[in-house]
C-alpha positions as CSV (number, residue, x, y, z in Angstrom):
1,X,19.0,7.8,20.6
2,X,20.2,8.2,17.0
3,X,19.0,10.3,14.1
4,X,19.6,9.3,10.5
5,X,19.3,12.0,7.8
6,X,19.7,11.8,4.0
7,X,19.7,14.7,1.6
8,X,18.4,14.9,-2.0
9,X,20.2,18.2,-2.6
10,X,23.5,19.8,-1.5
11,X,23.5,22.7,0.9
12,X,23.4,23.8,4.5
13,X,20.7,22.4,6.8
14,X,19.6,22.9,10.3
15,X,18.3,20.0,12.5
16,X,16.3,21.0,15.6
17,X,15.6,18.4,18.3
18,X,12.7,19.0,20.7
19,X,11.8,17.1,23.8
20,X,10.3,17.4,27.3
21,X,10.1,15.6,30.7
22,X,6.7,14.0,30.8
23,X,6.7,14.1,34.6
24,X,7.2,17.8,34.8
25,X,6.1,19.5,31.6
26,X,3.3,19.3,29.0
27,X,4.9,21.1,26.0
28,X,8.0,20.6,23.9
29,X,11.1,22.6,24.3
30,X,14.2,23.0,22.0
31,X,16.8,20.6,23.3
32,X,19.6,21.2,20.8
33,X,20.3,22.2,17.2
34,X,22.8,20.9,14.6
35,X,24.1,22.7,11.5
36,X,24.7,20.1,8.8
37,X,26.8,20.7,5.6
38,X,26.0,18.4,2.7
39,X,28.6,18.7,0.0
40,X,27.2,15.8,-2.1
41,X,23.6,14.8,-2.5
42,X,22.5,11.2,-2.2
43,X,22.0,9.6,-5.6
44,X,18.4,8.7,-6.4
45,X,17.3,9.9,-3.0
46,X,13.7,9.0,-2.2
47,X,11.7,10.2,0.9
48,X,12.0,8.0,3.9
49,X,8.9,6.2,5.2
50,X,7.0,8.3,7.8
51,X,8.4,8.2,11.3
52,X,6.1,6.0,13.5
53,X,4.9,7.5,16.8
54,X,6.9,4.9,18.9
55,X,10.0,5.4,16.8
56,X,12.3,2.8,15.3
57,X,13.7,-0.4,16.9
58,X,12.4,-2.5,19.8
59,X,11.6,-0.4,22.8
60,X,9.3,-0.3,25.8
61,X,6.2,-1.3,23.8
62,X,7.8,-4.5,22.6
63,X,9.0,-5.3,26.1
64,X,5.5,-4.8,27.5
65,X,4.0,-7.6,25.3
66,X,7.0,-9.9,25.9
67,X,9.0,-9.4,22.6
68,X,12.7,-9.7,23.3
69,X,14.9,-8.9,20.2
70,X,17.1,-11.9,19.2
71,X,18.7,-10.7,15.9
72,X,18.2,-6.9,15.6
73,X,18.4,-4.6,18.5
74,X,18.7,-1.4,16.4
75,X,16.1,0.3,14.3
76,X,17.9,-0.1,10.9
77,X,18.1,-3.4,9.0
78,X,20.0,-4.0,5.8
79,X,18.7,-6.8,3.5
80,X,21.0,-9.3,1.9
81,X,21.8,-9.2,-1.8
82,X,18.5,-10.9,-2.6
83,X,16.5,-8.2,-0.9
84,X,15.6,-10.4,2.1
85,X,15.8,-10.2,5.8
86,X,14.7,-12.3,8.8
87,X,14.0,-10.8,12.2
88,X,13.7,-12.9,15.3
89,X,12.2,-12.3,18.8
90,X,12.2,-14.4,21.9
91,X,8.9,-14.5,23.8
92,X,9.1,-13.7,27.5
93,X,5.4,-14.2,27.8
94,X,3.5,-17.1,26.2
95,X,0.1,-15.4,26.0
96,X,0.7,-13.2,23.0
97,X,-1.6,-12.7,20.0
98,X,0.4,-11.8,16.9
99,X,-1.8,-9.9,14.4
100,X,0.2,-8.6,11.4
101,X,3.4,-7.2,10.1
102,X,2.9,-4.2,7.7
103,X,5.5,-3.2,5.1
104,X,5.2,0.3,3.7
105,X,7.3,2.8,1.7
106,X,6.7,6.2,-0.1
107,X,6.2,4.5,-3.4
108,X,3.6,1.9,-2.3
109,X,0.7,1.8,0.1
110,X,0.4,-1.0,2.7
111,X,-2.1,-2.5,0.4
112,X,0.3,-2.9,-2.5
113,X,3.1,-4.3,-0.2
114,X,0.9,-6.5,2.0
115,X,2.3,-9.8,0.6
116,X,6.0,-9.0,0.8
117,X,6.4,-10.1,4.5
118,X,4.9,-12.6,6.8
119,X,5.1,-13.5,10.5
120,X,5.2,-16.9,12.1
121,X,5.7,-18.3,15.6
122,X,7.9,-21.3,16.4
123,X,7.7,-22.4,20.0
124,X,8.8,-19.4,22.1
125,X,10.2,-17.5,19.1
126,X,8.6,-15.0,16.7
127,X,10.1,-14.8,13.1
128,X,9.3,-12.0,10.6
129,X,10.5,-12.7,7.1
130,X,10.7,-9.9,4.5
131,X,11.3,-10.0,0.7
132,X,11.2,-6.4,-0.6
133,X,10.1,-5.9,-4.3
134,X,12.8,-3.4,-5.3
135,X,15.8,-1.5,-4.1
136,X,14.8,1.2,-1.6
137,X,13.8,2.0,2.0
138,X,10.8,0.4,3.7
139,X,9.1,0.6,7.1
140,X,8.2,-2.7,8.8
141,X,5.5,-2.3,11.5
142,X,4.7,-5.1,13.9
143,X,1.3,-5.3,15.7
144,X,0.5,-7.5,18.7
145,X,-1.3,-7.6,22.0
146,X,-1.8,-9.8,25.0
147,X,-3.9,-12.8,24.5
148,X,-7.6,-12.4,24.9
149,X,-7.8,-8.6,24.5
150,X,-10.9,-8.0,22.3
151,X,-12.6,-4.9,21.0
152,X,-9.6,-2.6,21.4
153,X,-7.1,-1.3,18.8
154,X,-4.1,-3.6,18.3
155,X,-1.1,-1.6,19.3
156,X,2.0,-1.0,17.2
157,X,4.7,-2.6,19.3
158,X,7.9,-2.4,17.1
159,X,9.1,-0.8,13.9
160,X,12.2,-1.3,11.7
161,X,13.6,0.8,8.8
162,X,14.5,-1.7,6.1
163,X,17.2,-0.7,3.6
164,X,17.9,-2.6,0.3
165,X,20.8,-1.2,-1.7
166,X,21.0,-3.8,-4.5
167,X,19.5,-2.2,-7.6
168,X,19.2,-5.6,-9.3
169,X,16.5,-6.8,-6.8
170,X,13.2,-7.5,-8.5
171,X,11.3,-9.9,-6.1
172,X,7.8,-11.4,-6.5
173,X,5.3,-11.4,-3.7
174,X,4.7,-14.2,-1.3
175,X,1.4,-16.0,-1.7
176,X,-1.4,-14.3,0.1
177,X,-1.6,-15.2,3.8
178,X,-4.6,-13.8,5.6
179,X,-3.3,-11.0,7.8
180,X,0.3,-11.9,6.9
181,X,0.3,-14.6,9.5
182,X,1.6,-18.2,9.4
183,X,0.1,-20.5,12.1
184,X,-3.0,-20.3,14.3
185,X,-5.0,-17.1,14.6
186,X,-6.8,-15.7,17.7
187,X,-10.0,-17.3,16.4
188,X,-8.6,-20.9,16.3
189,X,-9.0,-21.7,20.0
190,X,-12.2,-19.6,20.3
191,X,-13.9,-21.9,17.7
192,X,-12.3,-25.1,19.2
193,X,-10.4,-25.8,16.0
194,X,-7.3,-27.9,16.6
195,X,-4.6,-29.3,14.3
196,X,-4.4,-33.1,15.1
197,X,-0.6,-33.2,14.5
198,X,1.9,-30.9,16.2
199,X,3.7,-30.1,12.9
200,X,4.8,-26.6,12.0
201,X,2.6,-24.4,9.9
202,X,5.7,-23.4,7.9
203,X,6.5,-26.4,5.7
204,X,9.3,-27.3,3.3
205,X,8.6,-30.3,1.2
206,X,9.6,-32.1,-2.1
207,X,6.4,-34.1,-2.2
208,X,3.6,-33.4,-4.7
209,X,0.9,-33.5,-2.0
210,X,0.6,-32.1,1.5
211,X,-2.0,-33.3,4.0
212,X,-3.4,-31.4,7.0
213,X,-5.6,-32.9,9.7
214,X,-7.8,-30.8,12.0
215,X,-10.5,-31.4,14.5
216,X,-13.6,-29.3,15.2
217,X,-17.0,-29.5,17.0
218,X,-19.8,-31.1,15.0
219,X,-21.3,-27.6,14.5
220,X,-18.3,-26.2,12.7
221,X,-17.4,-26.6,9.0
222,X,-14.0,-25.9,7.5
223,X,-13.2,-24.2,4.2
224,X,-9.7,-23.7,2.7
225,X,-8.2,-21.1,0.3
226,X,-5.1,-21.9,-1.7
227,X,-2.9,-19.2,-3.2
228,X,0.1,-19.3,-5.6
229,X,1.0,-16.0,-7.3
230,X,1.5,-17.8,-10.7
231,X,-2.0,-19.3,-10.7
232,X,-5.5,-17.7,-11.0
233,X,-7.5,-18.0,-7.8
234,X,-10.1,-20.3,-9.4
235,X,-7.3,-22.5,-10.7
236,X,-5.6,-22.6,-7.3
237,X,-8.9,-23.6,-5.6
238,X,-8.8,-26.9,-7.6
239,X,-5.7,-27.9,-5.8
240,X,-7.5,-28.7,-2.6
241,X,-10.0,-31.3,-1.4
242,X,-11.0,-32.3,2.1
243,X,-12.7,-35.3,3.6
244,X,-15.0,-35.0,6.6
245,X,-15.1,-37.8,9.1
246,X,-17.3,-37.7,12.2
247,X,-16.4,-39.4,15.5
248,X,-19.7,-39.6,17.3
249,X,-18.2,-41.3,20.4
250,X,-16.1,-38.2,21.3
251,X,-18.5,-35.7,19.8
252,X,-15.8,-34.3,17.4
253,X,-15.4,-33.9,13.7
254,X,-12.1,-34.7,11.9
255,X,-11.1,-33.0,8.7
256,X,-8.4,-34.0,6.3
257,X,-7.2,-31.4,3.8
258,X,-5.1,-32.7,0.8
259,X,-3.3,-30.0,-1.1
260,X,-1.8,-30.8,-4.5
261,X,1.5,-29.1,-5.4
262,X,1.8,-29.3,-9.2
263,X,5.1,-27.4,-9.5
264,X,7.9,-26.0,-7.4
265,X,6.9,-22.8,-5.7
266,X,5.3,-21.1,-2.6
267,X,1.8,-21.9,-1.6
268,X,-0.4,-20.4,1.0
269,X,-3.3,-22.4,2.6
270,X,-5.7,-20.2,4.6
271,X,-8.3,-22.2,6.6
272,X,-11.7,-20.7,7.5
273,X,-14.3,-22.0,10.0
274,X,-18.1,-21.6,9.6
275,X,-20.5,-22.1,12.6
276,X,-24.0,-23.4,12.1
277,X,-25.2,-20.5,14.3
278,X,-23.7,-18.0,11.9
279,X,-24.5,-19.3,8.4
280,X,-22.3,-17.9,5.6
281,X,-19.9,-16.1,8.0
282,X,-16.3,-17.2,7.8
283,X,-13.5,-16.8,10.4
284,X,-9.9,-17.3,9.6
285,X,-8.5,-19.9,12.1
286,X,-5.1,-21.1,10.7
287,X,-2.7,-20.4,7.8
288,X,0.0,-22.6,6.3
289,X,2.9,-21.6,4.1
290,X,4.3,-24.4,1.9
291,X,7.7,-24.2,0.2
292,X,7.6,-26.9,-2.5
293,X,10.8,-28.0,-4.1
294,X,13.4,-25.5,-5.2
295,X,12.3,-21.8,-5.0
296,X,15.8,-20.2,-5.1
297,X,15.2,-19.1,-8.7
298,X,11.7,-17.7,-8.3
299,X,12.9,-14.0,-8.3
300,X,14.8,-14.7,-11.5
301,X,12.0,-16.6,-13.2
302,X,10.7,-15.2,-16.6
303,X,7.3,-16.4,-15.6
304,X,5.0,-13.5,-14.7
305,X,2.6,-13.5,-11.8
306,X,-1.0,-14.1,-12.9
307,X,-3.2,-11.1,-13.2
308,X,-6.3,-11.4,-11.1
309,X,-9.5,-9.4,-10.9
310,X,-11.3,-9.1,-7.6
311,X,-14.2,-6.6,-7.3
312,X,-13.4,-3.8,-4.9
313,X,-16.3,-1.8,-3.5
314,X,-16.2,1.2,-1.1
315,X,-19.3,2.1,0.9
316,X,-20.0,4.6,3.8
317,X,-23.0,4.9,6.1
318,X,-24.1,6.5,9.3
319,X,-26.3,3.5,10.2
320,X,-25.4,0.5,12.4
321,X,-25.5,-1.8,9.4
322,X,-24.8,-1.8,5.6
323,X,-26.7,-3.6,2.9
324,X,-24.4,-5.2,0.3
325,X,-24.8,-7.0,-3.0
326,X,-23.8,-10.5,-2.0
327,X,-24.2,-12.0,-5.5
328,X,-25.5,-11.0,-8.9
329,X,-28.9,-12.3,-10.1
330,X,-27.3,-14.8,-12.4
331,X,-25.1,-16.1,-9.5
332,X,-27.9,-16.8,-7.1
333,X,-27.3,-20.5,-7.2
334,X,-23.7,-20.0,-6.0
335,X,-22.7,-21.0,-2.4
336,X,-21.0,-18.0,-0.9
337,X,-19.4,-17.0,2.5
338,X,-18.1,-13.8,3.9
339,X,-15.3,-12.8,6.3
340,X,-16.0,-9.6,8.2
341,X,-13.2,-7.9,10.1
342,X,-12.2,-4.5,11.5
343,X,-8.6,-3.7,10.3
344,X,-6.4,-3.0,13.3
345,X,-8.7,-4.7,15.9
346,X,-9.1,-8.1,17.5
347,X,-12.8,-8.6,17.7
348,X,-14.4,-11.6,19.3
349,X,-16.5,-14.3,17.6
350,X,-20.0,-12.9,16.8
351,X,-18.9,-9.3,16.7
352,X,-21.5,-7.6,14.4
353,X,-23.6,-9.9,12.3
354,X,-24.1,-11.1,8.8
355,X,-27.7,-11.6,7.7
356,X,-28.9,-12.9,4.3
357,X,-31.8,-10.7,3.2
358,X,-32.6,-12.6,0.0
359,X,-30.7,-14.4,-2.8
360,X,-28.8,-11.3,-3.9
361,X,-28.4,-9.0,-0.8
362,X,-27.0,-9.4,2.7
363,X,-26.9,-7.1,5.7
364,X,-23.6,-6.6,7.5
365,X,-23.6,-5.3,11.1
366,X,-21.4,-2.3,12.0
367,X,-21.8,-2.1,15.8
368,X,-19.3,0.8,16.3
369,X,-18.0,3.7,14.3
370,X,-15.0,2.9,12.2
371,X,-13.7,0.9,9.2
372,X,-14.7,-2.6,8.3
373,X,-13.6,-5.0,5.6
374,X,-15.8,-7.7,4.2
375,X,-14.5,-10.4,1.8
376,X,-17.0,-12.5,-0.1
377,X,-15.8,-15.9,-1.0
378,X,-17.1,-18.4,-3.6
379,X,-17.4,-21.9,-2.1
380,X,-16.7,-25.0,-4.2
381,X,-18.0,-28.5,-3.8
382,X,-14.5,-29.8,-2.8
383,X,-14.4,-27.5,0.2
384,X,-12.2,-24.8,-1.1
385,X,-13.0,-21.1,-1.4
386,X,-11.7,-18.2,-3.5
387,X,-12.2,-14.4,-3.3
388,X,-15.0,-12.8,-5.3
389,X,-15.5,-9.3,-3.8
390,X,-13.8,-7.1,-1.2
391,X,-16.0,-4.5,0.5
392,X,-14.4,-1.6,2.3
393,X,-17.1,-0.5,4.6
394,X,-17.1,2.6,6.9
395,X,-19.5,3.6,9.5
396,X,-19.3,7.4,10.1
397,X,-20.4,9.2,13.3
398,X,-24.1,10.2,13.3
399,X,-24.9,13.6,12.0
400,X,-24.9,16.4,14.6
401,X,-28.4,17.0,15.8
402,X,-27.5,19.0,18.9
403,X,-30.2,21.4,19.8
404,X,-28.2,23.2,22.5
405,X,-26.9,25.9,20.2
406,X,-26.3,29.5,21.4
407,X,-29.4,31.6,21.7
408,X,-29.2,35.4,21.7
409,X,-30.4,37.4,24.6
410,X,-33.4,39.0,22.8
411,X,-34.7,35.4,22.2
412,X,-35.2,34.7,25.9
413,X,-36.0,38.2,27.4
414,X,-39.8,38.5,27.6
415,X,-41.4,41.5,25.8
416,X,-43.5,44.1,27.6
417,X,-47.2,43.5,27.1
418,X,-49.2,46.2,25.3
419,X,-52.7,46.4,27.0
420,X,-54.2,47.8,23.8
421,X,-53.0,45.0,21.6
422,X,-55.6,42.4,20.7
423,X,-55.2,38.7,21.6
424,X,-55.2,37.8,17.9
425,X,-52.4,40.3,17.1
426,X,-50.4,39.2,20.1
427,X,-50.7,35.5,18.9
428,X,-49.6,36.5,15.4
429,X,-46.5,38.3,16.7
430,X,-45.6,35.4,19.0
431,X,-45.9,32.9,16.1
432,X,-43.8,35.2,13.9
433,X,-41.1,35.5,16.6
434,X,-41.1,31.7,17.2
435,X,-40.8,31.2,13.4
436,X,-37.8,33.6,13.2
437,X,-36.2,31.9,16.2
438,X,-36.6,28.5,14.6
439,X,-35.1,29.8,11.4
440,X,-32.2,31.4,13.2
441,X,-31.6,28.3,15.2
442,X,-31.8,26.1,12.1
443,X,-29.4,28.4,10.3
444,X,-26.9,28.2,13.2
445,X,-27.2,24.4,13.1
446,X,-26.7,24.3,9.4
447,X,-23.7,26.7,9.6
448,X,-22.1,24.5,12.3
449,X,-22.7,21.4,10.3
450,X,-21.3,22.8,7.0
451,X,-18.4,24.4,8.8
452,X,-17.5,21.1,10.4
453,X,-17.8,19.3,7.0
454,X,-15.5,21.9,5.4
455,X,-12.9,21.6,8.1
456,X,-13.0,17.8,7.9
457,X,-12.5,18.0,4.1
458,X,-9.5,20.2,4.6
459,X,-8.0,17.6,6.9
460,X,-8.5,14.9,4.2
461,X,-6.7,16.8,1.5
462,X,-9.1,15.7,-1.2
463,X,-9.8,18.7,-3.5
464,X,-13.1,17.2,-4.8
465,X,-14.4,16.8,-1.3
466,X,-13.2,20.3,-0.3
467,X,-14.8,21.8,-3.5
468,X,-18.1,20.2,-2.8
469,X,-18.1,21.3,0.8
470,X,-17.1,24.9,-0.1
471,X,-19.8,25.2,-2.8
472,X,-22.4,24.1,-0.3
473,X,-21.1,26.5,2.3
474,X,-21.1,29.4,-0.2
475,X,-24.6,28.5,-1.7
476,X,-26.1,29.0,1.8
477,X,-24.4,32.4,2.0
478,X,-23.1,31.6,5.5
479,X,-20.8,34.0,7.4
480,X,-17.1,33.4,7.5
481,X,-15.3,35.3,10.2
482,X,-12.5,32.8,10.6
483,X,-11.2,32.8,7.0
484,X,-12.2,29.2,6.4
485,X,-13.4,29.8,2.8
486,X,-10.2,31.5,1.9
487,X,-8.2,28.7,3.4
488,X,-10.3,26.2,1.4
489,X,-9.8,28.1,-1.9
490,X,-6.0,28.2,-1.4
491,X,-5.9,24.5,-0.4
492,X,-7.9,23.5,-3.5
493,X,-5.5,25.5,-5.7
494,X,-2.5,23.8,-4.0
495,X,-4.0,20.3,-4.4
496,X,-4.9,20.8,-8.0
497,X,-1.3,22.0,-8.6
498,X,-0.2,18.9,-6.7
499,X,-2.0,16.6,-9.1
500,X,-0.7,18.6,-12.1
501,X,2.8,18.4,-10.7
502,X,2.5,14.6,-10.4
503,X,1.4,14.4,-14.0
504,X,4.3,16.6,-15.0
505,X,6.7,14.3,-13.1
506,X,5.2,11.3,-14.8
507,X,5.5,12.9,-18.2
508,X,9.3,13.1,-17.8
509,X,9.3,16.2,-20.0
510,X,11.2,19.4,-18.9
511,X,8.8,21.6,-20.9
512,X,6.0,20.4,-18.7
513,X,7.9,20.0,-15.5
514,X,9.7,23.4,-15.4
515,X,6.5,25.6,-15.4
516,X,4.7,23.1,-13.1
517,X,7.5,23.5,-10.4
518,X,7.5,27.3,-10.8
519,X,3.7,27.5,-10.3
520,X,3.7,25.0,-7.4
521,X,6.3,27.1,-5.5
522,X,3.9,30.1,-5.9
523,X,0.8,28.3,-4.5
524,X,2.4,26.1,-1.9
525,X,-0.3,26.8,0.7
526,X,0.6,25.5,4.2
527,X,3.6,23.8,2.7
528,X,1.3,21.0,1.3
529,X,3.5,20.7,-1.8
530,X,6.9,20.4,0.0
531,X,7.3,16.7,-0.6
532,X,6.2,16.8,-4.3
533,X,8.4,19.8,-4.9
534,X,11.4,18.0,-3.5
535,X,10.7,14.9,-5.7
536,X,10.0,17.1,-8.8
537,X,13.2,19.1,-8.4
538,X,15.2,15.8,-8.2
539,X,13.5,14.5,-11.4
540,X,14.1,17.9,-13.0
541,X,17.8,17.6,-12.3
542,X,17.9,14.1,-13.7
543,X,16.1,15.2,-16.9
544,X,18.4,18.1,-17.4
545,X,21.3,15.7,-17.1
546,X,19.6,13.4,-19.6
547,X,19.1,16.3,-22.0
548,X,22.8,17.1,-21.8
549,X,23.6,13.4,-22.5
550,X,21.3,13.4,-25.5
551,X,23.1,16.5,-26.8
552,X,26.4,14.7,-26.3
553,X,25.2,11.9,-28.5
554,X,23.8,14.2,-31.1
555,X,27.2,16.0,-31.1
556,X,29.1,12.7,-32.0
557,X,30.6,13.1,-35.4
558,X,30.1,10.5,-38.1
559,X,33.7,9.2,-37.7
560,X,32.9,8.1,-34.1
561,X,29.8,6.3,-35.2
562,X,31.7,4.6,-38.0
563,X,34.4,3.6,-35.6
564,X,31.8,1.8,-33.4
565,X,30.4,0.1,-36.6
566,X,33.9,-0.9,-37.8
567,X,34.5,-3.6,-35.2
568,X,34.5,-7.1,-36.8
569,X,34.7,-8.8,-33.4
570,X,33.7,-6.2,-30.9
571,X,34.5,-6.4,-27.1
572,X,31.6,-7.6,-25.0
573,X,31.1,-4.1,-23.6
574,X,30.6,-2.6,-27.1
575,X,28.3,-5.3,-28.3
576,X,26.1,-5.4,-25.1
577,X,25.9,-1.6,-24.7
578,X,24.8,-1.2,-28.3
579,X,22.4,-4.2,-28.1
580,X,20.8,-2.6,-25.0
581,X,20.6,0.8,-26.8
582,X,18.7,-0.6,-29.7
583,X,16.6,-2.8,-27.4
584,X,15.5,0.4,-25.6
585,X,14.8,2.1,-29.0
586,X,12.4,-0.7,-29.9
587,X,14.3,-3.2,-32.0
588,X,13.4,-6.8,-31.6
589,X,15.9,-9.2,-29.9
590,X,15.1,-11.7,-32.6
591,X,16.6,-9.4,-35.2
592,X,19.8,-8.6,-33.2
593,X,21.2,-12.2,-32.9
594,X,24.5,-11.3,-34.5
595,X,26.9,-8.3,-34.5
596,X,26.3,-7.9,-38.2
597,X,22.6,-7.1,-37.6
598,X,23.6,-4.5,-35.0
599,X,26.2,-3.0,-37.4
600,X,23.4,-2.6,-40.0
601,X,21.3,-0.7,-37.5
602,X,24.2,1.6,-36.6
603,X,24.7,2.3,-40.3
604,X,21.2,3.4,-41.0
605,X,20.5,7.1,-41.8
606,X,17.5,9.5,-42.1
607,X,14.5,8.7,-39.9
608,X,16.1,5.3,-39.0
609,X,19.4,7.0,-38.1
610,X,20.8,6.1,-34.7
611,X,21.3,9.7,-33.5
612,X,17.9,10.8,-34.6
613,X,16.2,7.9,-32.9
614,X,18.1,8.7,-29.7
615,X,16.9,12.3,-30.0
616,X,13.3,11.3,-30.3
617,X,13.3,8.6,-27.6
618,X,10.4,8.5,-25.2
619,X,10.7,6.4,-22.0
620,X,6.9,5.8,-22.1
621,X,7.5,3.5,-25.1
622,X,9.8,1.3,-23.0
623,X,8.0,-1.7,-21.4
624,X,9.1,-2.9,-17.9
625,X,10.5,-6.3,-19.0
626,X,12.7,-4.7,-21.6
627,X,13.9,-2.0,-19.2
628,X,14.8,-4.6,-16.6
629,X,16.7,-6.7,-19.1
630,X,18.7,-3.7,-20.3
631,X,19.5,-2.7,-16.8
632,X,20.8,-6.2,-16.0
633,X,22.9,-6.0,-19.1
634,X,24.5,-2.6,-18.4
635,X,25.1,-3.5,-14.7
636,X,27.9,-5.8,-15.8
637,X,30.1,-2.8,-16.8
638,X,31.3,0.4,-15.2
639,X,31.7,3.6,-17.0
640,X,35.5,3.6,-16.8
641,X,35.6,0.1,-18.4
642,X,33.3,1.1,-21.3
643,X,35.2,4.4,-21.8
644,X,38.5,2.6,-22.0
645,X,37.1,0.5,-24.9
646,X,35.3,3.3,-26.8
647,X,34.5,6.9,-25.8
648,X,31.6,6.8,-28.4
649,X,30.1,3.7,-26.8
650,X,30.5,5.3,-23.4
651,X,28.2,8.1,-24.5
652,X,25.4,5.6,-25.3
653,X,26.1,3.8,-22.0
654,X,25.7,6.9,-19.9
655,X,22.5,7.9,-21.9
656,X,20.9,4.5,-21.5
657,X,21.8,4.2,-17.8
658,X,20.4,7.6,-17.0
659,X,17.1,6.9,-18.7
660,X,16.8,3.5,-17.0
661,X,17.4,4.9,-13.6
662,X,14.9,7.7,-14.1
663,X,12.2,6.0,-16.2
664,X,12.1,2.2,-15.4
665,X,11.8,2.7,-11.6
666,X,8.8,5.0,-12.3
667,X,7.2,2.4,-14.5
668,X,7.8,-0.4,-12.0
669,X,6.0,1.6,-9.3
670,X,3.1,2.4,-11.6
671,X,2.8,-1.3,-12.6
672,X,2.5,-2.2,-8.9
673,X,-0.3,0.4,-8.5
674,X,-2.0,-0.9,-11.6
675,X,-2.3,-4.5,-10.5
676,X,-5.9,-5.7,-9.6
677,X,-6.6,-5.9,-5.9
678,X,-5.6,-9.3,-4.5
679,X,-5.2,-10.7,-1.0
680,X,-6.0,-7.5,0.8
C-alpha cells in the first residue's frame, strides 16, 4: 500500500494511518504515524480528488467482475504531452456489462467532465480513453457488473488518479456518447437489436459517409442521435438518414443508417430503440464513435465548440410518479420521445413507465425512492433525434406518519371515578383529555418531523435549506435540548462565509480576500471551511506576490523603459514579452503588427502610460482566448533567458506570467461551469 501526499504550504505535518482486522475487530485503531517536513510547497497546488471508498488502482473489486489490468497496475497514471491516456484491461469473464467511466476533479463536477473519457470493448479487452481538458489531477472511476444484474446499484470496480503536468494542454471534449460507452449497451440484446456486420463500433475512416446496418423485430423502431462538438444539435441531426426494409419471410426488420461526415473530426452516433408496446419511450442500444480524417490538430484548432442550450429542469416528489411538461402548447405537433434512466443503476426494459396524458404533459413512473433522469428528444422525419429537455427527477421517501410515538404515563393510567360527578361533566373531561392528548401527540410528531428535516438540511450543507428548516422549527417554538438550533445557526454563518470567501477568491483583490480569510477562520464551524481556507490562503500568497511584482514595475525608472523602447531590431524574447504584455492590457493584435507600433505604445505617457496601465490592470478584463494566446507565447522563454536579454523586460515577463497562472486558470474553470448543459 502506498500513500501520496502533496502540500500547498511549507511546514511540519503529521500523517496518522488507521486500520483494523475485519475478522477480529469492528473499530479502527492507530497503526502508525509519520512526521513529514515540507521545506518547499508545491507550485499551484490544488486539492486532490476525493479518495474513493475502494481506493486507487485495480484491486479485488475489479478481479471479481473479471477485469485484469493490462497496461496500468498502479493507481497513478500520467498522461502524455497531449493530456491523453489509454487504459486497457483483459476480460477473464465474458459476461460483463460495462456501464460508465466517470472523470472528476476539484474544479469540475462529473457533469462538466462527462465527455472527456469513453469506454469501449474490443473482443476480450476493455479500453478506456481519456483526454483531460487542462493541466491538473483527475479521478477516473470505472463502473461495471456481471451481465444480467438488474435493479441493483452498479458497483465502482476500479479507480485511477490521472496526472497531467503539461500546462499547455487545452483539449476539447469528445462528442457526447450516451453513458460514455462505445458499443452495445445492456439494452441491445434485451430488445433483440443486432448489428448485421461484425465491424467495430470504434471507426476510423477517410470517407465522407459511414453506413450502419442493424436488425430488429417488426415491433421495434430505431432512432439515431449524431453529435459533433463543433455543430449545433439540430444541425448535426441533419447528417443522418435511415431506410427501413422489412423481411417478412424471417419476421425481421432491417435498418440502414447513413451518416454524412462533412468535415474532419469526431462524431458520436447514439442509437435508440422504441417498442410499439411503450410508445414514445426510448432505450439506448448501441453507440458508435467515428474518427473522420485527420483529428491530430483538433486541440489546437482556433474553431470554438458550438454553444448549445438544452433546458434543464429539477423536480422532486414523494409520489410514485411525476408529471412533466413534455412539450409547449406551440410544439404540440412535434414528434417526441423520452429516455428514462436511474443514474448508477442497470434497470430492465419496462422499469417504471412513460404515459402521455395529453398533447403537452406526460407522466413518468418512479417505482422506487431515488434519482431519475429523463431526456426528451425531438424526432425528425429522417429518423434522427436531438435533445430538447433534461429532467432531473427525484422521488423522496414518504413523509413520516408514524403514530407509535412515546406516550407519557399519565396518558394511559386511568383516573379514579368521582361518584358525585355527573355523566355530562365526566364526558366533557374525557373529551378535553383526549383533545390534549391528540395535541401533545401531534406536537411530538411535528417536532420529530421538523427535527429530522433540520438534521437532513445540515447534512446537505445548503444554507437556504437550513435557514428555512430553522425558521420553521423556531416558529413552532419547539424544545431544543440537543443544541440543534445552535448548530444550525453556526453552520449557516459558516456557509454564508464560505460563499463570501468564494466571491473574495474570485475577485482576485487582496482588500476583499484578507478580511474574508480572517473572518472565515473565526467562524469555521465543524471545520467546514478548511478546504476553502487552504485555497484562499494560496490565492492570497499569489496575489501578494503579484502586488510585489506590480510595485517592481512601477519602480522601474524611465531610463529602463527607454532602453526597452530603444531597440531597433529587438530580440524575439523582448518583442514577444512586450507584445503579450500589451495584449493583456487590451491592445488589439491588428495594431501591433510591427515593432514600431509596440515602441509607440511603450512611449506613451499619462493615462496611456505603460506603468500606469500595469498598475490599474484587472484580470477580469482579460478574455480566455487572449490569456491562452499570451500563455503560449511566454512559455517559449524562461526567466533566465529573458533576464539575460533585459532586466526591464524580465519584470514584465514575471508580472504577466504570475497573472496568467492566477487568473486565466480561474476563468477557464468558470467558462466550463458556464456552458449550457449538453450530453448529460
